N, C-alpha and C positions, 0 to 999 in steps of 0.2 A: 659186745665188748665196750666197756666204759671208755671215756676219753682218756682217763689216766692210763688204763691198761694198754690202750692202743698206742699212746705216745711212748710209754715205757718199753713196750715190746719193740718199737722201732729203734729206740735208743739202745736197747740191748743188742739188736742186730748190728748196729754200727760198731759196738764194742767187739762183738764176736768176730766180725770180719776185719777188724783193725782198720776201719776206713778213715779214722782220724789219728792214726799212729799212736794209739794208746799204749801199745807194747813197748815201743822205744821210749815213750814219755815216762812210763812207769819205771823202766830200767834206769833212766836218768834221775828220777826222784829217789830211787833206792840208793844209787851211788852217792848222791848228794847228802842224804841223811846219814848214811853209814860213815862217810868221810867226816861229816860234822861231829858225829858222836865220838869218833876216834880222836878227834882233836880236843874234845872237851876233857878227856882224861878221867880216870877213876875217882878223883876227888870231887868232881862236880856232882851236885845232887841230880836226881832223875828229872828230866824235863817235863814241863807241862805243855801239851799240844792241843791245838784247836784246828778243826777242818771247817772252813767256811764255804757253804754251798756243797755239802757232803754228798748229796744224792743218795744212792744206795751203797756208797763206798767203792763201787765198781771193782777196780783191780788192786786196791790197796790192802785188803784184810791180811794177806800173808805177811806183808811188811809190818803192819800195825801189831799183829799178834806177837811178833818177836822183839818189838822195841821196848827198851827198859824205861817206860814212861812213869811219871808220877800221877798223871791224870790225862784223860782224853775227852774233849768235848766236840761233838759233831752238831753242826747247825745247818738247817736248810729251810727255805721259805715254804716249801711244799711239805706239810706235815705227813702226807701219805707215804713218803719214802722213808721216814725215820724207822718204822718197824723193819723194813727191808735192810737198812743200814745196820741196825742192832743185831739182826739175825746173821748178816754177813760177817760181822766182827766176831760174834760168838763170845765165849768165855775168855777173859783176859785177866791178868793178875794185878790190874790197876783200876781205879774208879773210872767209869765212863758214863757219859750222859749224852742224850740225843734231844736237841732242842729245836722247836719250830721258831724261826726268826729270820730277820733280814740281815745280811752281812754288813751293809753300810751302817745300819742301826747299831749292830754289835761294835763295829769299829769306833763309832762316835760316842758310845756309852762310856760312862766313867768306869775305869778299870776296877774290878772287884777281885779280891784275893791276890795271890802271888802273880807277878808278871808272867806272861806267856813266853816260853822259850822257842816254840815252833808253831808258826801259823802257816797253814796250807790252804790253798784254794785252787780248785780245778774247774776250768770252763764255766766260771760263774761271774767273774768281775767284768767280762766283756758285755754283760747285760746292763751295766751302769753307763749313763751318759758321761760325756767327757769331764764336766766339772766334778761329777760325783766320784770319778776315779781318783782325782786328787784328794778329795775328802777322805776316801777310803785309805789311801796311803798315809795321810797325816794321822788318821785315827789309829791305824795299826801301829804306827810308830810309838804312840803313847802306851800301847799294851805290851810291846816287846821287851823282853829282858835283855840286859847287856850280853852280847855274844850270841843272841838268838838269831833265828832265820825266819824270813817270810818267803815261802815257795809259791810262786804265782805261775801255775800251768794254765795256758789259755791259747786263744787265737789272737794274732796281732796282724795289723796291716803291713804290707811291704813299705819300706821307707818312701815317703812322699806320695803314697797312694791314698786317694780319698775313699770315703766309705762306699759310695756308689760303685766305684771300680772294683773294690774288694768284693762287694756282694755279688756283682756280676761274675767275677772270676770264680768265686766259691760255688755259686749256683751251677756254673758250667761243670765244675768238678763233681757236684752231687749228681748231675745227670749221667755221669759215668759210673755211679755206684751200682753195678749190676746185681749185687746181692739184695738190693731193695727193689721192690716192685715200684712202678712209676708213681702210683698214688702215695707211697711212702716217701719217695723222693720229693714229691710236691709238699708233703707235710714238713720235711726238713727245710725246704726252700722257703716256705711260708713263714716258718719260725725264724729263720736267720734274717730274712728280709725285714721282719717286723722288730725283732728284739736284739739283734747282734750289733754292737757298737765297739768293734775291736780297736784297741789303742794304736796310734802311730808309734812305732818303736823308738824313734829318736825323741819325739816330744815327751813320751811317758818316762823315759830315762831322765830327762831334765827335770820333770816334775817330781820324780822320786828323789832325786838328789836334793832338790829344794825342800823336800819333806824330811830329810835327815837319813836317807838310805844310800847305801852303795850298791849299785846294780851290776849284775853279771849274768850273761846268757849261759846257762848250763847245757842247753840242748835246743836245737832248732830243726824242725822237720823239713822234709823235702819239698813241701808245697808252698813255702813262704806264708805260712799261716800258724800252725801249731808250734808252740815253743814253751820252754821252761825258763823263767827268770828267777834268780836267787838274789834276794835283797837282804843286806846286813845293816844293822844300825850303825850310823857314823858316830 
């Protein structure tokens, strides 16, 4: 089994057993987008949507297939997942494209074409170091259309918690993930110990407001980690 296949099979096991509360998170994303579309009204043009760090789209295709979008762009740093994402989405009545690229680079690039109405990112921004999260928020603010949404689904630290404490707490949780064999638990722990830099929730709200966003928590999981933030341009 290749490294990619091994890593992805572990990730799929996490999804299938809902070890990171993807079910409740997906329901919260669906409620948020449906409510936003209802508020836009019939006179509004169809929205342009972007998924930053799309992976294989995981649990979102049923929602995406019924959304009245003008276009959909999915971007991921790992080009190997893009065919999986395209296959998961399937045939849709709007243009879709799947691009290999970095979400921070996308945010900081000059906007092309119409403004984006809906930006979604799931379990990707926490890989950015702290200064880069601010750059990401400022960049996305330049891309968003008036009345648009940035949906940030991710892991966050508890208020006042430092990274080392968070990592230790999450690693202890992973050791309780019985659907994963011990070696797969260690894969997850190695990854999060090296790459995860979840934001402090109070600090990132202040940084978002300084970048021109109004922040709202739409859902917070039971483990003081997974959460969905809804950001609207001021």
